[in-house]
N, CA, C and O atoms as a GROMACS GRO file, in nm:
protein
  280
    1MET      N    1  -0.649   1.364   0.798
    1MET     CA    2  -0.613   1.319   0.674
    1MET      C    3  -0.698   1.371   0.552
    1MET      O    4  -0.821   1.376   0.559
    2LYS      N    5  -0.636   1.405   0.451
    2LYS     CA    6  -0.715   1.445   0.342
    2LYS      C    7  -0.772   1.328   0.269
    2LYS      O    8  -0.706   1.226   0.248
    3THR      N    9  -0.894   1.343   0.230
    3THR     CA   10  -0.957   1.208   0.153
    3THR      C   11  -1.038   1.269   0.034
    3THR      O   12  -1.127   1.205  -0.022
    4VAL      N   13  -1.000   1.406  -0.004
    4VAL     CA   14  -1.053   1.432  -0.146
    4VAL      C   15  -0.920   1.453  -0.227
    4VAL      O   16  -0.814   1.487  -0.174
    5LEU      N   17  -0.937   1.430  -0.356
    5LEU     CA   18  -0.827   1.438  -0.454
    5LEU      C   19  -0.742   1.570  -0.435
    5LEU      O   20  -0.789   1.683  -0.441
    6ASN      N   21  -0.623   1.541  -0.413
    6ASN     CA   22  -0.529   1.669  -0.373
    6ASN      C   23  -0.408   1.659  -0.474
    6ASN      O   24  -0.308   1.724  -0.446
    7PHE      N   25  -0.408   1.588  -0.582
    7PHE     CA   26  -0.303   1.592  -0.660
    7PHE      C   27  -0.308   1.709  -0.760
    7PHE      O   28  -0.416   1.751  -0.801
    8GLN      N   29  -0.192   1.762  -0.798
    8GLN     CA   30  -0.173   1.861  -0.888
    8GLN      C   31  -0.190   1.794  -1.018
    8GLN      O   32  -0.257   1.858  -1.100
    9ASP      N   33  -0.141   1.675  -1.058
    9ASP     CA   34  -0.147   1.624  -1.189
    9ASP      C   35  -0.134   1.456  -1.156
    9ASP      O   36  -0.030   1.392  -1.174
   10ALA      N   37  -0.244   1.406  -1.113
   10ALA     CA   38  -0.236   1.245  -1.089
   10ALA      C   39  -0.195   1.159  -1.184
   10ALA      O   40  -0.126   1.061  -1.156
   11ASP      N   41  -0.236   1.188  -1.306
   11ASP     CA   42  -0.208   1.103  -1.420
   11ASP      C   43  -0.064   1.105  -1.449
   11ASP      O   44  -0.011   0.998  -1.478
   12THR      N   45   0.005   1.213  -1.445
   12THR     CA   46   0.158   1.228  -1.443
   12THR      C   47   0.224   1.167  -1.332
   12THR      O   48   0.331   1.114  -1.361
   13PHE      N   49   0.192   1.161  -1.224
   13PHE     CA   50   0.234   1.097  -1.114
   13PHE      C   51   0.229   0.939  -1.138
   13PHE      O   52   0.325   0.863  -1.128
   14TYR      N   53   0.097   0.904  -1.173
   14TYR     CA   54   0.079   0.755  -1.198
   14TYR      C   55   0.165   0.702  -1.317
   14TYR      O   56   0.211   0.588  -1.316
   15GLU      N   57   0.186   0.789  -1.420
   15GLU     CA   58   0.286   0.747  -1.525
   15GLU      C   59   0.417   0.738  -1.483
   15GLU      O   60   0.480   0.642  -1.525
   16GLN      N   61   0.484   0.833  -1.394
   16GLN     CA   62   0.591   0.826  -1.337
   16GLN      C   63   0.618   0.703  -1.239
   16GLN      O   64   0.726   0.643  -1.241
   17LEU      N   65   0.519   0.670  -1.158
   17LEU     CA   66   0.507   0.543  -1.082
   17LEU      C   67   0.543   0.424  -1.170
   17LEU      O   68   0.641   0.352  -1.150
   18LEU      N   69   0.457   0.409  -1.269
   18LEU     CA   70   0.461   0.284  -1.351
   18LEU      C   71   0.592   0.286  -1.435
   18LEU      O   72   0.644   0.177  -1.461
   19ASP      N   73   0.648   0.396  -1.478
   19ASP     CA   74   0.774   0.403  -1.548
   19ASP      C   75   0.885   0.353  -1.448
   19ASP      O   76   0.974   0.276  -1.483
   20ALA      N   77   0.874   0.403  -1.318
   20ALA     CA   78   0.993   0.345  -1.223
   20ALA      C   79   0.965   0.191  -1.196
   20ALA      O   80   1.055   0.123  -1.146
   21HIS      N   81   0.875   0.151  -1.219
   21HIS     CA   82   0.861  -0.009  -1.202
   21HIS      C   83   0.908  -0.069  -1.318
   21HIS      O   84   0.949  -0.184  -1.304
   22GLN      N   85   0.913  -0.017  -1.433
   22GLN     CA   86   0.939  -0.093  -1.572
   22GLN      C   87   1.053  -0.151  -1.541
   22GLN      O   88   1.145  -0.090  -1.488
   23GLY      N   89   1.058  -0.304  -1.578
   23GLY     CA   90   1.175  -0.368  -1.588
   23GLY      C   91   1.222  -0.427  -1.463
   23GLY      O   92   1.327  -0.491  -1.460
   24LEU      N   93   1.137  -0.404  -1.345
   24LEU     CA   94   1.180  -0.462  -1.211
   24LEU      C   95   1.113  -0.590  -1.182
   24LEU      O   96   0.997  -0.605  -1.219
   25GLY      N   97   1.170  -0.676  -1.122
   25GLY     CA   98   1.118  -0.802  -1.071
   25GLY      C   99   1.036  -0.769  -0.966
   25GLY      O  100   1.034  -0.654  -0.922
   26ARG      N  101   0.956  -0.870  -0.912
   26ARG     CA  102   0.872  -0.839  -0.803
   26ARG      C  103   0.931  -0.795  -0.671
   26ARG      O  104   0.878  -0.705  -0.605
   27ASP      N  105   1.030  -0.851  -0.635
   27ASP     CA  106   1.126  -0.816  -0.518
   27ASP      C  107   1.181  -0.654  -0.512
   27ASP      O  108   1.181  -0.580  -0.413
   28GLU      N  109   1.220  -0.628  -0.630
   28GLU     CA  110   1.265  -0.491  -0.660
   28GLU      C  111   1.155  -0.395  -0.669
   28GLU      O  112   1.173  -0.278  -0.636
   29SER      N  113   1.043  -0.438  -0.711
   29SER     CA  114   0.928  -0.353  -0.716
   29SER      C  115   0.867  -0.339  -0.595
   29SER      O  116   0.797  -0.239  -0.580
   30GLU      N  117   0.879  -0.426  -0.495
   30GLU     CA  118   0.827  -0.425  -0.372
   30GLU      C  119   0.907  -0.324  -0.284
   30GLU      O  120   0.854  -0.242  -0.209
   31LEU      N  121   1.064  -0.341  -0.307
   31LEU     CA  122   1.148  -0.250  -0.232
   31LEU      C  123   1.128  -0.096  -0.291
   31LEU      O  124   1.152   0.002  -0.219
   32LEU      N  125   1.090  -0.085  -0.405
   32LEU     CA  126   1.081   0.053  -0.441
   32LEU      C  127   0.952   0.109  -0.402
   32LEU      O  128   0.944   0.231  -0.386
   33ASN      N  129   0.850   0.031  -0.385
   33ASN     CA  130   0.732   0.077  -0.319
   33ASN      C  131   0.769   0.119  -0.172
   33ASN      O  132   0.736   0.232  -0.135
   34ALA      N  133   0.835   0.038  -0.087
   34ALA     CA  134   0.871   0.045   0.035
   34ALA      C  135   0.955   0.182   0.060
   34ALA      O  136   0.934   0.261   0.152
   35ARG      N  137   1.049   0.194  -0.037
   35ARG     CA  138   1.122   0.330  -0.018
   35ARG      C  139   1.045   0.454  -0.049
   35ARG      O  140   1.060   0.558   0.015
   36LEU      N  141   0.950   0.439  -0.162
   36LEU     CA  142   0.873   0.540  -0.189
   36LEU      C  143   0.782   0.586  -0.080
   36LEU      O  144   0.764   0.706  -0.056
   37ILE      N  145   0.719   0.479  -0.005
   37ILE     CA  146   0.613   0.494   0.114
   37ILE      C  147   0.701   0.572   0.214
   37ILE      O  148   0.655   0.679   0.255
   38LEU      N  149   0.805   0.537   0.251
   38LEU     CA  150   0.891   0.598   0.356
   38LEU      C  151   0.941   0.736   0.316
   38LEU      O  152   0.961   0.822   0.403
   39LEU      N  153   0.959   0.756   0.209
   39LEU     CA  154   1.008   0.910   0.159
   39LEU      C  155   0.864   0.990   0.165
   39LEU      O  156   0.869   1.105   0.208
   40LEU      N  157   0.743   0.938   0.126
   40LEU     CA  158   0.625   1.030   0.123
   40LEU      C  159   0.576   1.032   0.266
   40LEU      O  160   0.497   1.123   0.293
   41ALA      N  161   0.605   0.955   0.353
   41ALA     CA  162   0.573   0.957   0.508
   41ALA      C  163   0.662   1.066   0.556
   41ALA      O  164   0.625   1.157   0.629
   42ASN      N  165   0.786   1.051   0.509
   42ASN     CA  166   0.858   1.162   0.577
   42ASN      C  167   0.812   1.302   0.534
   42ASN      O  168   0.826   1.395   0.613
   43GLN      N  169   0.762   1.319   0.422
   43GLN     CA  170   0.714   1.430   0.366
   43GLN      C  171   0.576   1.486   0.446
   43GLN      O  172   0.549   1.606   0.459
   44VAL      N  173   0.503   1.386   0.489
   44VAL     CA  174   0.375   1.413   0.562
   44VAL      C  175   0.431   1.459   0.704
   44VAL      O  176   0.398   1.570   0.748
   45GLY      N  177   0.516   1.372   0.778
   45GLY     CA  178   0.573   1.415   0.897
   45GLY      C  179   0.495   1.389   1.022
   45GLY      O  180   0.546   1.351   1.127
   46ASP      N  181   0.370   1.412   1.002
   46ASP     CA  182   0.253   1.414   1.128
   46ASP      C  183   0.233   1.272   1.143
   46ASP      O  184   0.181   1.207   1.052
   47ALA      N  185   0.276   1.212   1.266
   47ALA     CA  186   0.251   1.062   1.323
   47ALA      C  187   0.086   1.040   1.316
   47ALA      O  188   0.037   0.938   1.268
   48GLN      N  189   0.018   1.135   1.364
   48GLN     CA  190  -0.125   1.107   1.370
   48GLN      C  191  -0.181   1.082   1.219
   48GLN      O  192  -0.242   0.980   1.189
   49VAL      N  193  -0.156   1.175   1.140
   49VAL     CA  194  -0.194   1.161   0.994
   49VAL      C  195  -0.148   1.037   0.940
   49VAL      O  196  -0.225   0.968   0.874
   50LEU      N  197  -0.038   1.004   0.959
   50LEU     CA  198   0.040   0.862   0.906
   50LEU      C  199  -0.058   0.746   0.960
   50LEU      O  200  -0.101   0.657   0.887
   51ALA      N  201  -0.088   0.757   1.097
   51ALA     CA  202  -0.159   0.646   1.158
   51ALA      C  203  -0.291   0.636   1.110
   51ALA      O  204  -0.338   0.524   1.096
   52GLU      N  205  -0.366   0.747   1.078
   52GLU     CA  206  -0.500   0.755   1.019
   52GLU      C  207  -0.490   0.701   0.858
   52GLU      O  208  -0.577   0.628   0.811
   53CYS      N  209  -0.382   0.743   0.787
   53CYS     CA  210  -0.373   0.686   0.655
   53CYS      C  211  -0.348   0.517   0.657
   53CYS      O  212  -0.411   0.440   0.584
   54VAL      N  213  -0.260   0.482   0.742
   54VAL     CA  214  -0.235   0.342   0.756
   54VAL      C  215  -0.384   0.264   0.796
   54VAL      O  216  -0.418   0.159   0.742
   55ARG      N  217  -0.451   0.321   0.881
   55ARG     CA  218  -0.584   0.248   0.911
   55ARG      C  219  -0.662   0.248   0.802
   55ARG      O  220  -0.727   0.146   0.779
   56ALA      N  221  -0.673   0.359   0.716
   56ALA     CA  222  -0.761   0.394   0.602
   56ALA      C  223  -0.732   0.292   0.489
   56ALA      O  224  -0.823   0.237   0.426
   57ALA      N  225  -0.580   0.266   0.463
   57ALA     CA  226  -0.557   0.197   0.361
   57ALA      C  227  -0.569   0.037   0.386
   57ALA      O  228  -0.573  -0.044   0.294
   58ALA      N  229  -0.574   0.001   0.536
   58ALA     CA  230  -0.596  -0.126   0.565
   58ALA      C  231  -0.763  -0.177   0.570
   58ALA      O  232  -0.805  -0.292   0.581
   59LEU      N  233  -0.835  -0.059   0.559
   59LEU     CA  234  -0.974  -0.112   0.532
   59LEU      C  235  -0.998  -0.176   0.415
   59LEU      O  236  -0.939  -0.146   0.311
   60PRO      N  237  -1.109  -0.292   0.424
   60PRO     CA  238  -1.161  -0.353   0.303
   60PRO      C  239  -1.191  -0.258   0.204
   60PRO      O  240  -1.230  -0.148   0.244
   61GLN      N  241  -1.181  -0.280   0.073
   61GLN     CA  242  -1.235  -0.186  -0.021
   61GLN      C  243  -1.360  -0.254  -0.056
   61GLN      O  244  -1.370  -0.377  -0.055
   62PRO      N  245  -1.469  -0.163  -0.094
   62PRO     CA  246  -1.596  -0.243  -0.126
   62PRO      C  247  -1.582  -0.289  -0.264
   62PRO      O  248  -1.496  -0.242  -0.339
   63ALA      N  249  -1.660  -0.375  -0.300
   63ALA     CA  250  -1.678  -0.457  -0.435
   63ALA      C  251  -1.715  -0.352  -0.538
   63ALA      O  252  -1.807  -0.274  -0.515
   64LYS      N  253  -1.647  -0.348  -0.649
   64LYS     CA  254  -1.710  -0.273  -0.749
   64LYS      C  255  -1.821  -0.334  -0.811
   64LYS      O  256  -1.810  -0.454  -0.836
   65PRO      N  257  -1.932  -0.271  -0.843
   65PRO     CA  258  -2.043  -0.317  -0.917
   65PRO      C  259  -1.989  -0.364  -1.062
   65PRO      O  260  -1.898  -0.302  -1.116
   66SER      N  261  -2.046  -0.471  -1.118
   66SER     CA  262  -2.007  -0.526  -1.255
   66SER      C  263  -2.076  -0.440  -1.344
   66SER      O  264  -2.192  -0.407  -1.320
   67SER      N  265  -2.010  -0.397  -1.454
   67SER     CA  266  -2.060  -0.344  -1.544
   67SER      C  267  -2.107  -0.411  -1.681
   67SER      O  268  -2.168  -0.352  -1.770
   68GLY      N  269  -2.066  -0.548  -1.682
   68GLY     CA  270  -2.100  -0.631  -1.775
   68GLY      C  271  -2.251  -0.663  -1.810
   68GLY      O  272  -2.331  -0.670  -1.716
   69ALA      N  273  -2.287  -0.681  -1.917
   69ALA     CA  274  -2.431  -0.714  -1.962
   69ALA      C  275  -2.455  -0.866  -1.902
   69ALA      O  276  -2.364  -0.947  -1.889
   70SER      N  277  -2.569  -0.887  -1.875
   70SER     CA  278  -2.605  -1.028  -1.819
   70SER      C  279  -2.668  -1.104  -1.945
   70SER      O  280  -2.708  -1.220  -1.935
   0.00000   0.00000   0.00000
């Protein structure tokens, strides 16, 4: 599983993803995400890599330090 940035153009992908969700309700947005996950998983194809990705995504994310002034 790759854990370092591997995007050719992450900003463009993020914009495309936001555009795809524009105007969708919650249920439609969740279905779009599910279809996208399955399409991307098919591109990866390797069951072991996919299992590692699922495990990594399920890990709790560390809290971000607050940057606000006290």
